C-alpha positions in Angstrom: 0.3 0.1 -0.3 2.9 2.6 0.4 4.1 1.2 -2.5 1.5 2.3 -4.5 1.2 5.5 -2.5 4.8 6.9 -2.9 4.0 5.6 -6.7 0.6 8.0 -7.0 2.2 10.7 -5.0 4.8 10.4 -7.9 3.9 10.0 -11.2 0.9 13.3 -9.3 4.9 15.0 -9.0 5.8 13.7 -12.7 2.1 15.3 -14.3 2.8 18.8 -12.1 5.8 19.5 -13.1 4.5 18.9 -17.0 1.8 20.3 -16.2 4.0 23.2 -15.0 6.3 22.6 -17.8 3.6 23.2 -21.0 2.3 26.5 -19.3 5.9 27.5 -19.1 6.9 26.7 -22.5 3.3 27.9 -23.6 3.7 31.7 -22.0 7.3 31.8 -23.4 5.6 31.1 -26.5 3.2 33.3 -26.3 5.6 36.1 -25.2 7.8 35.3 -28.0 4.9 35.7 -30.4 3.4 39.0 -29.0 7.4 41.0 -29.7 7.5 38.8 -33.5 4.3 40.7 -34.3 5.4 44.0 -32.3 8.5 44.1 -34.0 7.3 43.2 -37.3 4.4 46.4 -36.3 7.1 48.5 -35.3 9.8 48.2 -38.0 6.8 48.8 -40.0 6.1 52.2 -39.2 10.3 52.6 -39.5 10.8 51.2 -42.9 11.1 53.5 -45.8 10.6 51.2 -48.9 11.0 53.3 -51.6 15.1 53.6 -50.4 15.2 49.8 -50.1 17.1 49.3 -53.8 19.8 48.3 -54.5 23.3 51.2 -54.3 24.0 53.0 -56.8 27.5 51.1 -56.8 26.2 47.3 -56.6 25.3 45.6 -60.1 22.7 43.7 -58.1 20.8 44.4 -54.8 22.5 42.1 -51.5 21.0 39.0 -50.2 21.1 39.7 -46.3 21.2 35.4 -46.3 24.2 34.9 -48.4 25.8 38.2 -49.2 28.3 40.7 -47.6 26.8 44.1 -46.8 27.3 47.4 -44.9 25.3 49.6 -43.0 25.2 53.1 -42.2 24.2 54.1 -38.9 23.5 57.9 -39.0 22.7 59.7 -35.7 20.6 63.0 -35.6 20.0 65.9 -33.2 16.4 67.1 -34.9 15.5 68.5 -31.5 13.1 72.1 -31.6 15.5 73.7 -29.2 18.1 74.2 -31.3 16.3 74.7 -34.5 16.3 71.7 -35.9 14.0 69.6 -37.9 14.5 66.0 -39.3 14.6 67.2 -42.9 17.7 69.9 -42.3 19.5 68.5 -39.4 23.2 67.8 -39.5 23.7 64.3 -38.6 26.5 63.9 -34.9 27.6 60.4 -35.6 28.2 58.3 -39.0 29.3 54.8 -38.6 29.7 52.6 -41.2 29.3 48.6 -40.2 30.5 46.2 -42.8 29.6 42.4 -42.6 31.1 39.9 -43.6 28.7 36.4 -44.2 31.5 33.8 -44.3 32.6 34.7 -40.9 30.1 36.7 -39.2 32.6 39.2 -38.0 31.7 43.3 -38.3 34.1 46.1 -38.6 33.3 48.9 -37.5 33.6 52.6 -38.6 33.0 56.0 -37.2 33.6 59.0 -39.3 34.4 62.1 -37.6 31.3 64.8 -37.5 33.9 67.0 -38.6 36.1 65.2 -41.9 36.6 67.3 -45.0 35.4 66.0 -47.9 33.4 66.3 -50.9 29.4 66.3 -50.8 27.7 65.0 -54.1 24.7 67.1 -53.5 25.9 70.2 -53.6 29.2 69.8 -55.4 31.9 70.9 -53.2 33.9 69.7 -50.3 32.5 71.1 -46.5 32.4 69.1 -43.2 31.1 65.6 -44.0 27.9 65.7 -41.5 26.2 68.8 -43.7 26.0 66.7 -46.1 22.4 65.5 -44.5 21.4 68.8 -43.8 22.2 69.6 -47.8 19.8 66.6 -48.9 19.1 64.3 -46.1 19.7 60.4 -46.4 20.2 60.1 -49.5 23.2 62.8 -49.7 24.9 61.2 -46.9 25.2 57.8 -48.2 26.0 59.5 -51.5 29.3 61.2 -49.5 30.0 58.3 -47.5 30.4 56.3 -50.6 32.6 58.7 -52.5 34.6 59.1 -49.3 35.2 55.1 -48.7 34.5 54.3 -52.3 32.3 50.8 -50.5 28.5 50.5 -50.9 25.9 51.2 -48.8 23.6 48.8 -49.0 21.0 49.9 -46.0 21.0 52.8 -43.4 19.6 53.0 -39.9 18.8 56.6 -39.3 18.1 57.5 -35.6 17.8 60.5 -33.3 18.5 61.5 -29.9 15.4 60.6 -28.0 16.0 56.8 -29.8 19.7 56.7 -28.1 18.1 57.4 -24.1 15.0 55.4 -24.9 17.1 52.2 -26.8 19.6 52.3 -23.1 17.0 53.0 -20.0 15.0 50.3 -21.8 18.3 48.4 -21.3 18.1 49.3 -17.6 21.5 51.2 -18.7 24.7 50.0 -20.0 28.4 49.9 -18.7 31.3 52.1 -20.3 34.4 53.3 -19.3 33.7 56.9 -18.6 36.9 58.8 -20.1 37.8 61.7 -17.0 35.4 63.6 -14.9 32.5 65.6 -17.0 30.2 68.0 -16.5 27.9 67.8 -19.5 25.1 69.1 -21.6 22.2 66.6 -21.5 19.2 66.1 -24.8 18.0 69.6 -23.7 21.4 71.5 -24.4 21.2 71.8 -20.3 24.2 71.0 -17.8 22.7 68.6 -16.0 25.3 65.4 -16.6 27.6 65.0 -13.6 29.9 61.8 -14.5 32.9 60.8 -12.8 36.1 59.0 -14.1 36.0 55.1 -14.7 34.0 51.8 -15.5 30.1 52.2 -14.5 26.5 52.1 -15.6 25.3 54.8 -17.2 21.3 55.8 -17.9 20.4 57.2 -21.4 20.4 60.4 -21.0 24.2 59.8 -19.6 25.2 58.1 -21.9 24.4 60.3 -24.6 26.6 62.9 -23.1 29.7 60.1 -23.3 29.3 59.8 -27.1 28.6 63.5 -27.2 31.3 64.6 -25.3 34.5 65.7 -27.4 35.9 69.2 -26.4 38.2 67.6 -23.0 40.2 65.7 -26.1 39.2 64.6 -29.7 36.9 63.6 -32.2 38.9 61.1 -32.8 38.6 59.9 -29.1 34.9 60.4 -29.5 34.2 58.4 -32.0 36.0 55.7 -30.7 33.7 56.1 -27.5 30.7 55.9 -30.0 32.1 52.4 -31.0 32.3 51.5 -27.4 28.3 52.6 -26.6 27.4 50.8 -29.3 29.3 47.8 -28.7 28.0 48.1 -24.9 24.6 48.3 -26.7 25.0 45.0 -28.5 26.7 43.5 -25.9 23.4 44.3 -23.6 21.0 43.2 -25.7 22.6 39.7 -26.3 22.1 38.7 -22.8 19.4 36.5 -22.0 18.7 38.8 -19.0 17.8 41.0 -21.7 14.5 38.8 -23.1 12.3 40.3 -20.4 12.8 43.7 -22.0 12.5 43.2 -25.7 9.3 45.0 -26.1 10.5 48.0 -24.3 12.8 48.0 -26.5 10.9 47.8 -29.5 9.1 50.6 -28.9 12.1 52.8 -27.9 13.4 51.9 -31.9 10.2 51.8 -33.5 9.4 55.5 -32.0 12.8 56.9 -33.4 14.3 55.5 -35.8 13.9 55.4 -40.0 15.7 52.8 -42.4 15.4 50.6 -45.7 15.7 47.2 -44.4 12.5 45.4 -44.7 11.2 43.0 -41.4 13.1 39.9 -43.2 16.3 41.6 -44.1 16.3 42.3 -39.8 15.4 39.1 -39.2 18.0 38.0 -42.3 20.4 40.0 -39.9 19.8 37.6 -36.5 22.7 35.3 -37.5 25.1 37.5 -36.9 24.0 38.0 -32.8 22.5 34.5 -32.2 25.9 33.0 -30.7 26.2 36.0 -28.7 28.1 39.1 -28.9 29.5 39.0 -32.2 33.4 39.7 -33.8 33.6 43.6 -33.9 37.2 45.1 -35.0 36.9 48.9 -34.9 38.2 51.0 -37.7 39.5 55.3 -37.6 40.6 57.1 -39.8 43.2 59.1 -38.9 43.8 63.0 -39.4 45.0 66.2 -38.2 43.1 69.1 -37.3 43.1 72.4 -39.6 41.8 76.2 -38.9 43.5 78.4 -42.3 40.6 79.2 -43.3 39.4 80.4 -40.3 36.9 77.0 -39.8 38.1 73.9 -38.6 37.7 70.9 -40.3 39.6 67.3 -39.7 41.7 67.2 -42.1 42.1 63.4 -44.1 45.5 61.4 -44.4 45.9 59.9 -47.8 47.4 56.9 -46.4 44.6 56.6 -43.6 41.6 57.1 -46.4 43.2 54.1 -48.6 44.0 52.1 -45.9 40.4 52.1 -44.4 39.0 51.2 -47.4 41.3 48.5 -48.0 39.7 47.3 -44.9 36.1 48.0 -45.9 36.7 46.6 -49.5 38.3 43.2 -48.4 35.6 42.7 -45.8 33.2 43.2 -48.1 34.9 41.4 -50.7 35.1 44.1 -53.3 38.1 45.1 -55.2 41.1 47.0 -53.0 42.0 49.9 -54.2 45.8 50.8 -54.8 45.4 54.7 -54.3 42.6 57.0 -53.6 42.2 59.7 -56.9 42.4 63.0 -55.5 40.2 64.3 -58.1 36.4 62.7 -56.4 37.9 62.3 -52.7 38.7 66.1 -52.2 41.4 65.5 -49.0 42.3 68.7 -47.7 46.3 68.7 -49.2 44.7 69.3 -52.6 45.7 72.4 -53.5 42.4 73.1 -56.2 39.6 71.6 -53.8 36.8 74.5 -53.1 37.3 75.8 -49.3 33.3 76.3 -48.7 31.4 75.7 -45.7 
């Protein structure tokens, strides 16, 4: 009798655990389906199908599941406080990510915002961040392609609100603050106070770290933006972040424009399905120039060539052996037009 009771009790425990497991899987499955539906709706709002076409430097449109590709990340400040709207805002951050489909690696280039280069839409050279003000995302893409001689296949354009909301949705990220700082917040109020060192920061603090450059340089600023982007990717790919995905999706969708469809984004999941992907950071070397009375960051020809070659290899493209002065408008070219 005791054995029978024990067997019945054991069977009861197994049945209960089975029911809990099924219920748990149902909840997880339901949540995953909810996130899928929400993601699809969010991307649909942000998706600009009119620009989901092949790059002008491609013979055919890339296939994310099989081809190497590039994504231009454009951060803009379209705040009304600065009198800027999205149509004529200058880009505050420019990063080009090149994805190699064979080894699932990413090479990430941060382009200094004051880099002097040729802007095709106005046919003269000035700071690269002016390209967006002259002709929006199309002008920015053309300018980046002209400078780096690689195609821009996709773009993601986000404003400061997205940056703040994404970090907050993840309950903060870990960054290495380079020095003690008292910086401007998203409303241009000097309310962000941080001490030097590794620490967890919220959205407005992360934005301040990404934007500061007055104590060092635009190059170091670019490195900080790369560090912050990597920190966001790292936090977002943690298993514990799953419960935050709903807020994360909302944060991105409300402040983003892209030419990537939902299907394209799904196909890029292969780059993060095994955790944080291998990311190599690149930078463009140059020097400060005030000879015209306006500050420019002069790009060095050998650095432009070296970065071009790195990106071209990553995208399995023919590799440049020299930089064409006529098209690149590097600052040591004497016939360039110094026009702001």
